[in-house]
Backbone as numpy.savetxt, mean C-alpha at the origin, in Angstrom:
# Nx Ny Nz CAx CAy CAz Cx Cy Cz
14.16 31.39 24.88 14.42 29.77 24.93 16.15 29.37 25.19
16.00 28.62 26.26 17.55 28.26 26.42 17.99 27.17 25.09
18.90 26.73 25.62 19.76 25.75 24.45 19.19 24.67 25.10
18.79 24.13 26.45 18.44 23.08 26.70 16.91 22.76 26.70
16.36 23.84 26.15 15.37 23.70 25.63 15.25 23.17 24.45
13.94 22.42 23.67 13.78 22.25 22.55 12.66 22.79 21.95
12.70 23.12 20.79 11.86 23.95 20.13 10.09 23.07 19.71
9.43 23.26 20.11 8.80 22.26 19.24 8.32 22.64 18.10
8.84 23.68 17.85 8.55 23.90 15.90 9.40 23.25 14.97
10.52 22.81 15.44 11.90 22.39 15.01 11.44 21.48 13.65
11.91 22.03 12.51 11.48 21.22 11.74 11.97 19.31 11.54
13.54 19.69 11.94 14.12 17.88 12.09 13.34 17.38 13.39
12.25 18.11 14.47 11.76 17.11 15.89 10.23 16.66 15.24
9.85 16.80 14.03 8.65 16.80 13.65 8.45 15.26 13.31
7.32 14.62 13.53 7.54 13.62 13.34 6.66 13.25 11.70
5.73 14.29 11.72 4.80 14.13 10.28 6.17 14.35 9.27
7.55 15.62 9.56 8.46 15.47 8.56 8.58 14.24 8.09
9.75 13.22 9.41 10.61 12.16 9.17 9.60 11.42 8.47
7.81 11.33 8.74 7.34 10.70 7.76 7.23 10.38 6.38
7.26 11.60 6.29 6.74 12.11 4.99 8.26 11.98 4.28
9.11 12.46 4.65 10.65 12.32 3.81 11.24 10.55 3.81
10.78 10.16 5.24 10.51 8.77 4.73 9.69 7.81 3.70
8.49 8.16 3.43 7.63 7.91 2.48 8.28 8.22 0.86
8.85 9.31 1.14 9.15 9.71 -0.18 10.57 9.09 -0.72
11.82 8.84 0.28 12.73 7.99 -0.14 12.52 6.53 0.13
11.48 5.44 1.17 11.32 4.17 0.28 10.51 4.00 -0.67
9.78 4.96 -1.37 8.76 4.90 -2.16 9.89 4.93 -3.34
10.84 5.44 -3.22 11.92 5.96 -4.27 12.78 4.50 -4.54
13.04 3.61 -3.35 13.47 2.56 -3.43 12.82 1.68 -4.19
11.26 1.26 -4.04 10.64 0.53 -4.62 10.71 0.96 -6.01
10.41 2.04 -6.85 10.23 2.31 -8.05 10.88 1.78 -8.96
12.37 1.47 -8.69 13.03 0.85 -9.47 12.78 -0.69 -9.54
12.30 -1.41 -8.78 11.78 -2.63 -8.57 10.69 -3.00 -9.06
9.85 -2.08 -9.09 8.37 -2.08 -9.52 8.19 -1.77 -11.13
9.26 -1.14 -11.91 9.03 -0.81 -12.77 9.11 -1.90 -13.87
10.20 -2.88 -13.86 9.93 -4.15 -15.00 8.47 -4.70 -14.51
7.92 -4.56 -13.34 6.60 -5.48 -13.15 5.29 -4.24 -14.01
5.88 -3.18 -14.56 4.80 -2.19 -15.21 4.47 -2.13 -14.04
4.13 -1.87 -12.79 3.42 -1.01 -11.29 3.73 -0.17 -11.11
3.22 0.95 -10.25 3.59 1.98 -9.93 3.16 1.07 -8.44
3.62 1.82 -7.32 3.60 1.46 -6.15 2.10 1.37 -5.69
0.84 2.38 -5.72 -0.25 1.99 -5.24 -1.05 0.79 -5.93
-0.35 0.55 -7.18 -1.01 -0.55 -8.41 -0.18 -1.46 -7.56
1.18 -1.81 -6.63 1.10 -3.03 -6.43 0.57 -3.06 -4.59
0.89 -2.30 -4.30 -0.54 -1.74 -2.76 -1.91 -2.86 -3.24
-2.43 -2.38 -4.43 -3.36 -2.96 -4.63 -3.36 -4.78 -4.79
-2.20 -4.91 -5.70 -1.82 -6.41 -5.92 -1.90 -7.08 -4.75
-0.85 -6.55 -4.04 -0.97 -7.39 -2.70 -2.25 -7.71 -1.83
-3.41 -6.62 -1.92 -4.41 -6.46 -1.17 -5.07 -8.26 -1.71
-5.08 -8.22 -3.62 -5.53 -9.27 -4.07 -4.81 -10.34 -3.88
-3.60 -10.75 -4.21 -2.91 -11.86 -3.53 -3.48 -12.08 -2.11
-3.20 -11.32 -1.37 -3.86 -11.79 0.02 -4.82 -12.25 -0.23
-5.50 -12.26 -1.08 -7.42 -12.53 -0.67 -7.62 -13.67 -1.65
-6.02 -14.02 -2.52 -6.71 -15.01 -3.45 -7.36 -16.30 -3.04
-7.17 -16.89 -1.98 -7.58 -18.42 -1.81 -9.06 -17.91 -0.89
-9.81 -17.25 -0.74 -11.14 -16.97 -0.23 -12.18 -16.93 -1.48
-13.10 -17.37 -1.04 -14.34 -17.96 -1.94 -14.76 -16.94 -2.43
-15.11 -15.65 -2.13 -15.60 -14.49 -2.81 -14.66 -13.59 -3.12
-15.05 -12.83 -4.66 -13.74 -12.00 -4.96 -14.00 -10.74 -3.97
-12.94 -9.70 -4.17 -13.07 -8.99 -3.38 -13.53 -7.81 -4.06
-14.33 -6.99 -3.29 -15.15 -5.82 -3.87 -14.23 -4.23 -4.00
-14.54 -3.43 -4.82 -13.97 -2.17 -4.78 -13.86 -1.41 -3.55
-14.85 -1.89 -3.03 -15.65 -1.03 -1.75 -14.49 -1.84 -0.66
-14.08 -3.47 -0.40 -13.14 -3.69 0.34 -11.55 -3.49 -0.09
-11.66 -3.58 -0.96 -10.09 -2.99 -1.52 -9.56 -1.40 -0.81
-10.56 -0.20 -0.94 -10.27 0.46 -0.51 -10.07 0.51 0.76
-11.17 -0.06 1.51 -11.03 -0.30 2.94 -9.31 -0.76 3.50
-9.53 -1.98 2.46 -8.00 -2.38 3.48 -7.28 -0.99 3.03
-6.98 -0.71 1.84 -5.59 0.03 1.37 -6.10 1.68 2.22
-6.95 2.07 2.66 -7.64 2.92 3.61 -7.72 4.41 2.06
-7.87 3.92 1.17 -8.37 4.44 -0.16 -9.67 4.98 -0.16
-10.34 6.34 -1.07 -11.23 6.22 -1.22 -11.78 5.41 -2.41
-13.27 5.22 -3.07 -13.16 4.54 -4.32 -12.82 5.53 -5.40
-13.12 6.69 -5.44 -12.75 7.57 -6.12 -11.20 7.65 -6.87
-10.14 7.51 -5.81 -8.88 7.26 -6.13 -8.43 5.74 -6.23
-9.25 5.30 -5.94 -8.79 3.19 -6.45 -9.12 3.15 -7.71
-10.36 3.82 -8.27 -10.93 3.23 -9.77 -10.23 4.03 -10.98
-9.05 4.55 -11.10 -8.37 4.99 -11.92 -7.30 3.44 -11.72
-7.11 3.06 -10.67 -5.67 1.82 -10.92 -6.34 1.04 -11.22
-7.54 0.62 -10.61 -8.20 -0.41 -11.30 -8.55 -0.44 -12.82
-8.96 0.58 -13.29 -8.85 0.52 -14.69 -7.64 0.70 -15.70
-6.38 0.85 -15.00 -5.14 0.84 -15.53 -4.88 -0.52 -14.88
-4.93 -1.55 -13.91 -4.64 -2.90 -13.18 -5.38 -4.11 -14.41
-6.89 -3.64 -14.83 -7.86 -4.44 -16.02 -6.97 -4.16 -17.51
-6.50 -2.60 -17.87 -6.00 -1.91 -19.03 -5.10 -2.91 -19.52
-3.95 -3.51 -18.23 -3.02 -4.22 -18.49 -2.90 -5.52 -18.05
-4.20 -6.40 -18.07 -4.49 -7.71 -17.86 -4.45 -8.19 -16.65
-4.07 -7.75 -15.80 -3.67 -7.95 -14.46 -4.88 -8.40 -13.40
-6.02 -7.71 -13.80 -7.29 -7.86 -12.91 -8.55 -7.87 -14.00
-9.62 -8.48 -13.21 -11.08 -8.36 -13.98 -12.06 -7.57 -13.11
-12.99 -6.76 -13.42 -14.09 -5.75 -13.03 -15.18 -6.55 -13.05
-16.18 -7.11 -12.39 -17.54 -7.12 -12.79 -18.23 -6.17 -11.94
-19.76 -6.03 -11.81 -20.74 -5.68 -11.20 -21.32 -7.28 -10.83
-21.19 -7.08 -9.63 -22.01 -7.76 -8.67 -23.41 -7.90 -8.81
-24.04 -9.31 -9.62 -25.32 -9.48 -10.13 -26.61 -9.19 -8.95
-26.18 -9.67 -7.55 -27.11 -9.12 -6.36 -27.04 -7.90 -6.08
-26.12 -7.48 -6.30 -26.24 -5.95 -6.24 -25.53 -4.89 -7.11
-26.07 -4.26 -8.06 -25.12 -3.57 -8.96 -24.45 -2.72 -8.88
-24.91 -2.03 -7.82 -23.90 -1.58 -7.31 -22.45 -1.51 -6.86
-22.20 -2.98 -6.60 -20.84 -3.37 -5.92 -20.20 -3.80 -7.16
-18.97 -3.53 -7.16 -18.04 -4.39 -8.29 -17.02 -5.24 -7.67
-17.27 -6.37 -8.26 -15.85 -7.33 -7.50 -15.12 -6.84 -8.38
-13.49 -8.00 -7.62 -12.71 -7.55 -8.84 -11.73 -8.44 -8.31
-11.14 -9.04 -9.64 -10.43 -10.79 -9.80 -8.84 -10.52 -10.45
-8.51 -11.24 -10.24 -6.97 -11.94 -10.58 -7.35 -12.20 -11.66
-6.39 -12.39 -12.96 -6.62 -12.77 -14.38 -5.60 -13.95 -13.88
-5.37 -14.77 -14.77 -3.84 -15.59 -14.78 -2.50 -14.77 -14.88
-2.67 -14.20 -15.51 -1.26 -12.76 -15.72 -0.91 -12.36 -14.22
-2.22 -12.04 -13.33 -1.91 -11.08 -12.54 -1.99 -12.18 -11.21
-1.99 -13.46 -11.32 -1.99 -14.29 -10.24 0.06 -14.70 -10.66
0.50 -14.71 -11.77 1.77 -14.97 -12.16 2.15 -14.10 -11.92
2.35 -12.92 -11.64 3.02 -11.64 -11.57 3.30 -11.73 -10.40
2.34 -12.42 -9.00 2.83 -12.74 -7.81 4.12 -12.88 -7.48
4.45 -14.45 -8.43 5.54 -14.99 -8.41 6.90 -13.94 -8.94
7.22 -12.97 -9.88 7.66 -12.20 -10.13 8.00 -11.33 -8.79
7.16 -10.72 -8.27 6.47 -10.05 -7.02 7.75 -10.50 -6.03
7.92 -11.56 -5.67 8.51 -11.89 -4.66 10.07 -11.72 -4.38
10.31 -11.11 -4.96 12.04 -11.06 -5.44 11.98 -9.43 -4.56
10.56 -8.77 -4.53 10.86 -7.17 -4.24 10.94 -7.35 -2.56
10.41 -7.50 -2.03 10.56 -7.38 -0.34 11.65 -7.65 0.12
12.89 -8.63 -0.55 14.00 -9.04 0.07 14.81 -7.82 -0.60
15.01 -7.43 -1.65 15.26 -6.40 -2.56 15.28 -4.95 -1.50
13.81 -4.47 -1.03 14.30 -3.14 -0.64 15.03 -3.70 0.54
14.29 -4.62 1.18 15.39 -4.74 2.33 17.23 -4.34 2.39
17.60 -5.62 1.40 19.00 -4.83 0.81 18.84 -3.69 0.42
18.54 -2.89 -0.35 18.68 -1.47 -0.52 18.82 -0.51 0.16
17.64 -0.83 1.21 17.57 -0.08 2.57 18.97 -0.05 3.78
19.55 -1.52 4.11 20.62 -2.03 4.77 20.09 -1.86 6.21
18.79 -1.95 6.58 18.03 -1.57 7.65 17.92 -3.79 8.23
18.10 -4.11 9.52 17.73 -5.26 9.71 16.37 -5.79 9.88
16.39 -6.93 9.46 14.82 -7.07 9.28 14.00 -6.85 10.55
15.23 -6.99 11.74 14.06 -7.05 13.29 13.44 -5.79 13.49
14.88 -4.42 13.12 14.57 -3.16 12.85 13.17 -2.51 12.30
13.19 -3.34 10.89 12.23 -3.22 10.30 10.62 -3.69 10.94
10.63 -4.54 11.31 9.40 -5.25 12.57 9.07 -4.74 13.04
9.87 -3.91 13.93 9.90 -3.21 15.17 9.58 -1.62 14.28
9.66 -1.22 13.47 8.87 -0.53 12.80 7.67 -0.14 12.49
7.69 -1.30 11.70 6.14 -1.41 11.53 5.32 -2.09 12.54
5.61 -2.13 13.49 4.74 -2.40 14.62 4.63 -1.41 15.44
5.31 -0.42 15.31 5.28 1.42 15.96 4.64 2.35 14.95
5.16 2.05 13.76 3.73 2.53 12.54 2.15 1.94 12.72
2.19 0.71 12.92 0.75 0.19 12.95 0.13 1.37 14.26
0.81 0.78 15.31 0.16 1.03 16.37 -0.06 2.69 16.12
0.64 3.73 15.83 0.26 5.02 15.74 -0.55 5.45 14.78
-1.21 4.46 13.40 -2.18 4.41 12.57 -3.18 4.10 13.10
-3.08 3.10 13.90 -4.70 2.94 14.84 -4.81 4.00 16.08
-4.01 4.67 16.79 -4.18 5.73 17.40 -4.79 6.91 16.40
-4.23 7.27 15.23 -4.72 8.45 14.82 -6.13 7.76 14.15
-6.28 6.70 13.93 -7.48 6.52 13.48 -8.91 6.35 14.26
-8.10 5.87 15.53 -9.30 6.64 16.85 -9.38 7.93 17.30
-8.46 8.49 16.44 -8.82 9.96 16.95 -9.42 10.76 16.11
-9.84 10.10 14.94 -10.73 10.57 13.89 -10.04 11.14 12.76
-8.45 10.42 12.60 -7.97 10.79 10.94 -8.68 9.86 10.41
-8.93 10.64 8.48 -10.39 10.02 7.42 -11.46 9.34 8.38
-11.76 10.37 9.29 -12.72 10.00 9.10 -14.05 10.95 8.46
């Protein structure tokens, strides 16, 4: 291999490594911000999904949350139990279909959203990245995620 050739297996050239390292680093930025709210990052994502859905007429089902977060129900269930135990959500079997479980915010869960409003600007400040760069990163990652899903990822 000449010095002008790129080693396709060089660690620092791997997209998967860059994504994994960035994921760990960004989650480390979130951790101290979420701690005062009593939330882990996965629980925060569940709450974001529920806050987004809050104005809808029907409750969000466990399956609906799992689909939004691209998680399986087995991974999601322990998180929901913990959120229920700390009084942020309720879970109830759907009367029309007992196989389905609906999840709703409690008053405390709704109120927590006000405290969470400080998290995105704090993350941006701690990362020291321009908002336009983050928006472009989000756009590119969303496109890559769609392509990976279309290629059969998580199937």
